[in-house]
C-alpha positions in Angstrom: 10.6 40.0 -3.2 12.7 37.9 -5.6 16.1 38.7 -7.0 16.8 37.0 -10.3 19.7 37.2 -12.8 19.1 38.4 -16.4 17.1 35.9 -18.4 16.0 34.0 -15.4 12.3 33.1 -15.0 10.8 33.0 -11.6 7.6 31.0 -11.0 5.5 32.2 -8.1 3.0 30.1 -6.3 0.0 31.3 -4.3 -2.3 29.6 -1.8 -5.4 31.4 -3.2 -4.7 31.4 -7.0 -7.8 33.3 -8.0 -7.7 37.1 -8.4 -5.7 39.9 -10.0 -2.0 40.1 -9.5 0.3 43.1 -10.1 3.8 42.3 -11.3 6.7 44.7 -11.1 10.1 44.1 -12.7 13.1 46.3 -12.0 16.4 46.2 -13.8 19.8 47.1 -12.3 19.5 50.6 -13.9 16.3 51.3 -12.0 13.9 50.9 -14.9 10.5 49.4 -13.9 8.0 47.4 -15.9 4.6 46.7 -14.7 2.1 44.0 -15.7 -1.3 42.7 -14.5 -2.3 39.0 -14.4 -5.8 37.9 -13.7 -6.6 34.4 -12.8 -10.3 33.5 -12.9 -12.6 30.6 -12.1 -14.4 29.3 -15.1 -15.3 25.9 -13.6 -19.0 25.4 -12.8 -19.9 24.2 -9.3 -21.6 20.8 -9.1 -24.6 19.5 -7.2 -26.5 16.3 -6.6 -29.8 15.4 -4.9 -30.5 12.3 -2.9 -34.0 11.1 -2.0 -35.0 9.4 1.3 -38.2 8.2 2.8 -40.2 5.0 3.1 -39.2 3.2 0.0 -41.6 1.1 -2.1 -40.8 -0.8 -5.2 -39.3 0.3 -8.5 -38.1 3.7 -7.3 -41.5 4.7 -5.7 -41.9 6.0 -2.1 -44.8 5.2 0.1 -44.6 8.3 2.4 -43.1 11.8 2.4 -40.0 12.0 0.3 -37.1 14.2 1.5 -34.7 15.5 -1.1 -31.3 16.6 0.2 -28.9 18.7 -1.9 -25.1 18.3 -1.9 -22.8 20.9 -3.4 -19.2 21.2 -4.4 -16.8 23.7 -6.1 -13.1 23.1 -6.8 -12.5 26.7 -7.9 -13.5 29.8 -5.9 -15.8 27.9 -3.5 -19.5 27.7 -3.1 -21.2 31.0 -2.5 -24.9 30.0 -2.2 -27.3 27.2 -3.2 -30.9 26.2 -3.0 -33.4 23.4 -3.7 -36.9 23.7 -5.0 -39.8 22.0 -6.8 -39.8 24.9 -9.3 -37.4 25.1 -12.2 -36.3 28.7 -11.5 -33.1 29.4 -9.6 -33.4 29.9 -5.9 -30.5 30.7 -3.7 -31.9 30.5 -0.2 -29.1 28.3 1.3 -31.7 25.5 1.9 -30.5 21.9 1.4 -33.8 20.0 1.9 -37.3 20.0 0.5 -40.1 17.5 1.2 -42.5 16.1 -1.4 -45.7 15.4 0.5 -48.3 15.0 -2.3 -48.7 11.8 -4.2 -47.1 12.1 -7.7 -46.3 10.1 -10.7 -43.0 12.0 -10.9 -42.3 15.4 -9.6 -39.0 17.0 -10.5 -36.9 18.5 -7.8 -34.2 21.1 -8.8 -31.0 22.0 -7.2 -29.0 25.2 -7.8 -25.5 26.2 -6.8 -23.4 29.3 -7.5 -19.7 29.8 -6.8 -17.9 32.9 -5.7 -16.9 33.7 -9.3 -20.6 33.6 -10.4 -20.5 30.3 -12.2 -23.8 28.3 -11.8 -24.5 24.6 -11.6 -27.8 22.8 -11.6 -29.0 19.3 -10.9 -32.4 17.5 -10.9 -34.1 14.3 -9.6 -37.6 13.0 -10.0 -39.6 11.9 -6.9 -42.4 9.4 -7.3 -44.7 9.0 -4.3 -47.9 6.8 -3.9 -49.4 6.5 -0.4 -52.9 5.2 -1.6 -53.3 1.5 -2.1 -54.9 0.0 -5.2 -58.6 -0.7 -5.4 -60.3 -4.0 -6.3 -63.7 -3.9 -8.0 -65.9 -6.3 -10.0 -65.2 -9.4 -8.0 -67.1 -12.4 -9.4 -66.9 -16.1 -9.9 -68.3 -18.4 -12.6 -70.8 -20.0 -10.1 -72.3 -16.7 -8.9 -71.0 -17.2 -5.4 -72.8 -20.6 -5.0 -71.3 -23.8 -3.6 -69.9 -26.2 -6.1 -67.5 -29.1 -6.3 -66.2 -27.9 -9.7 -63.2 -25.6 -10.4 -64.1 -22.0 -9.7 -62.8 -19.0 -11.7 -62.7 -15.8 -9.7 -62.4 -12.5 -11.6 -61.5 -9.1 -10.3 -60.5 -5.7 -11.6 -57.6 -3.8 -10.0 -56.6 -0.2 -10.5 -54.2 2.3 -9.0 -54.4 6.0 -10.1 -50.8 7.0 -9.2 -48.2 4.2 -9.6 -50.4 1.8 -11.7 -51.0 -1.9 -11.2 -48.2 -4.4 -10.7 -50.3 -7.6 -10.6 -53.4 -9.2 -9.3 -53.0 -12.5 -7.4 
């Protein structure tokens, strides 16, 4: 309860600013005015996904890739969240998913919803290759016979998932 002089303005502060507030003003004669103020959360929650596992080169993983979801909301707070390999919202309060199959790039999606119903999303791409490249067509310019001349060795390399980096 606040007592104020005519024309004074009183600012009220609340610990939890979201919600509906009912205001009542009474003058010295006993007349009462009522008003309602609603404070709502319109800020979307945020999320991010980090990948971990046995790292290879250039963003590739050489074993199972674990994706971990982090969430945040500065307004009404996080209500629920989920992480999935499917691009359809899932709110199962799970924060991890594992990519076991080799892939040239599988998206992993994160979803977060706050207590006001605002929704945030995030995504990351996991690249995993556990199968080594293959070498075929090995030959030399002297048909594998002894020589005291310079020998040129040829080979074909291939990799179905991450592709070839080089042949040495």
